[in-house]
N, C-alpha and C positions, 0 to 999 in steps of 0.2 A: 850497377850490379854488385848484390853484396858476396862476400866470400861463400858464403851457403848456398848461393844461386850459380855461381861461379862450379863448383864442386858438384850440383847436381847436373849441370850441362855437360861436363865433362864425362860423368858415370852416363849420362843419358847418350853420348855420342859414341862412346865406346862399347856400349852392349846395347846398344838400340832401345834403350828405355828413354821413354819421353821423360821431359824436365818438367815432372809433376810437383817439384816441389813451388813452381811459380805458377800453377794452374789453379783454377777451381776445381775442388777433388767432386763435384759433380757434374764436371764438364766431358762430355764424350762418353757418358754412361747410356746413353740411349741404345741400348745393344737390343738388335732383333736376331732371334735364334729360334730354331724349329723345336718344337715341344717334346717330339720324341726323344731327346736328350736328357730332359730333366728327370732329376729324382725327386722323391717327395721332401727333401731338405730344400728351406728356403733360401733363395737366392738373393745376395747384397749386392746390388750392383755398384754401390759406392766403394766396395772393397779394391785393394789394389790386387792385379794379377801379377804372377811372376812365373817365367818358364825355366822350370829346372830339366838337369837330365837323370835324376833318380828315378828311381820305382815308385809310385805311389800307392798306399792300400792304407786300410784303416790302421792306425797305431803306427804308421811307419814314420821314422824320425829323419830327418833331413838338416845335415849341415852343411850350410851354406860356403861357397869359396869365399875368397877373401875379398872381391870386388862386390859378388853379391850382397854379402854379409855387411858391408861398408854401404850400400846403397839401402838396406833394410834398414841398418840401425842409425846411420847418418843422414840418410837424404828423405826418406820418409819418415824416420824416427819412429819405427814399431816398437811399442814397450813391450815386456814380458807380460804376458795375458792378452795380446791384440792377437787380431785375426787378419791374415791375407789368403788370396786363392791361388793356388799351386796348380800346373799343367805340364805335361811334358810331350804332348802328341801321342801318348800310349794308352794311359790310364783314365781319361776323361780329367775331369776338373775336381778339385779338394778343398775345402776350408782346411786351414790349417792353424794351430796358434803357436806362438813365441812361447818357448819355455827358457828357463833360466839356464843360462850357460858359462862359460869361461869368459874372462875379460873382454876377448876381441872375438868372441863365436857367438854366432846365431843359429839358435838350434829351434828347429819347426817339428811340431807333430801333426800328423794329419788324422783329423777327427772325423770327418763325413764326406762322401763322394756327394758333390753338387751336381754335376752332370757327367751322363756316360759317354765314352767315346765316340765319336763317329767317324764314317771312312773320310780319309782323303778325297777332297774334290776331283773329279776326273775332267778338271779344266786346266788346260795349258794355256798361259800369256806367253805370247812370242812376240819380240819387240826389236825393232833398232833401237840400238842405246844411243840415249841422250847424254849430255853433259850435267854434270854435277848434282846443283840444287833440282834441277827437273826431275832427273832419274830418280831420285830419293823420293820424290813426290808421286811420280807414277808407279814406283815399286808398292809404297804404303797404299796406293789407291787399289792397285790390283789386287793385294792381299786382301783389303778390306771388301772387295766386290766379290771373293770367293776362288780367286786363282789358287791351283793347289801345285801349281810348278812355274816357274817362270823361266824362260828361256830367251836369252839376249841372241840374235842373230845378226851377223853382218852381211849388209846390202851394198848395193852399188854405191849408193847414195848416204849412208851412214855417216855421221858426221864425228862422232865420237870413236877415236882408235884403240882406245883400251878402256876396259871395264872393271871398275873394283868390286868383284863379287863377295867380298868380305863387308864391304860395306852395304851391298844389296842384303846380305844375310842380317846385319842388324837392323836395317829399315823394316824388314820382313819381322824380326821378332818386335819391332816397336808396334808394328800394327796387331800383331796377334793379341799381345799383352793388352794393347787398349781397346778394342776393340771385340773381346770375348770370343775369338776364334779357337779352337780346339789343335788345331793341324797347323805347325809350321811348315810353309810351302818350301819345296826344294828349290834351290838356286844353282841353276846351272852354269858352266862354263860357256863363254861366246863360241858359236859355231857358224859356220859360212851357211846363207841361207839355202844354197843347192844342197850342200852336206845333211843340214837338217830335214828339210822336205823329202830326201831321199830314206832317211832312218824313222821318218814319221809312221809309225803303224798303220796297217791298212783298216783298222777298226776305228783310228780316230777321222773325224770328221774336219776337215780345214774350212776354216772362216776367215777370209781375208777382206780387210775393208780397204777401200779403194777410192780415191776420189775420182775417178775417170768412171766408176760405176754408173750405170743408171739408176735414178732415183726409183725407188718403189717400197712396199711394206717390208722394211726390216724383220718383222717379226713373224711374218708368213713363213719364209724357209727354215726360220729357226725352230719354229713349232716341230717340225716334221723330223729333226734329226738330235732333239735336246735329250733324248734319254741316251745317247750314245757319247763316248769321250769327245771333247770338242778341244782344238788348238786354234786359238784366237789370233791372228798375225796382225799386228800395226807394223806400217812401213816406217821408213824415215821421213823427216820432213822434206819436202821435195819429190815425194812420192816414189812407187816402184819404176826403175828401169822396166823398158818394153819388153826385153827378153825375160826379165823377172815375173811381169804380169803374165807372159804366157807359160813360163813354167809351172807357175801356181794355178793358173786355169786348166792345166793339163791333169790336174790331180783327179781322179776318180772322185766325184760327189763333192768337188767343192763348191762353197757358196762364198759369191763374192757379194759384199755388202757395200752400200752406199750409207754414209752417216748425215747425209742431207746436204742441203745446198750450201752450205757455207764450208771454206778450208778450215779445218781444226788443225791445233797444233798436236803433234803426236801425245803428250800427256793428256789433252783433253781430249783426244779420240779414244785413249784406252779407258777413261770412265764411260765416255758414251757407249762405246762396244760391249763392253761387259755388263752395263745397266740393261742392254738389250738381251743379252744371253739370261740374267737373273729373270727378267719380265718373261720372257718365254718359258723359262722352266716353271715360274709361279704359275702362269695360266694353263700350262700343261698339267700341273701337279695339283 
């Protein structure tokens, strides 16, 4: 691995930015998005996207902090006059051009809005935490599949005893930047399953996936509640304890889903469950 590659990887690990210095620039650009957020401006699917905290508007000047400036200048090597896309979760997505600045300064100026801001998805992904790399994967895929909030819950059989929520946020940022997502999902601190269930608003429909549930058409019940806020719960490897199943089933309106005849790993189950939710929403709408 070259020194440049190592630098790119370090930046990516710290800020949740994929090591794009080592990937094909056209890779991961098959972005699907709703047409109602588009503006008349053409959209460049090859452009790099960067999450910032600044307000974005036509003509707004954005001075990047040291780490992001290093990323733009030294990792992706964006030259003065080059373009990238900025978003902040509030003001939509904007095309920005790099302007001349100080020696170590990266100055960007917003030129045109490319997409209007969309509402945050009313989909909570609730899960028993996994360890390290598998948790990274699960967080990234949950964000890609439309989760608006990530909620780690501790169950009787949860294997991970500690949850690094900062690492989760970094992975969420990576997924939003790479996959054309406008809203950075909220990442909550871990909570015990009974406490989370007690605090779940009555307007939210609980969908929990259980390997002990009878196999049936999983889309049918989802289509009936797809317009309401959803909380999709994936349990630990080894499944829910019996008292947890009873607690969850007692929730009014709760939907118990089977994900098929095979026993899935928790990170695989996340993708399967959220894919069902998206399929139900597309069929409904």
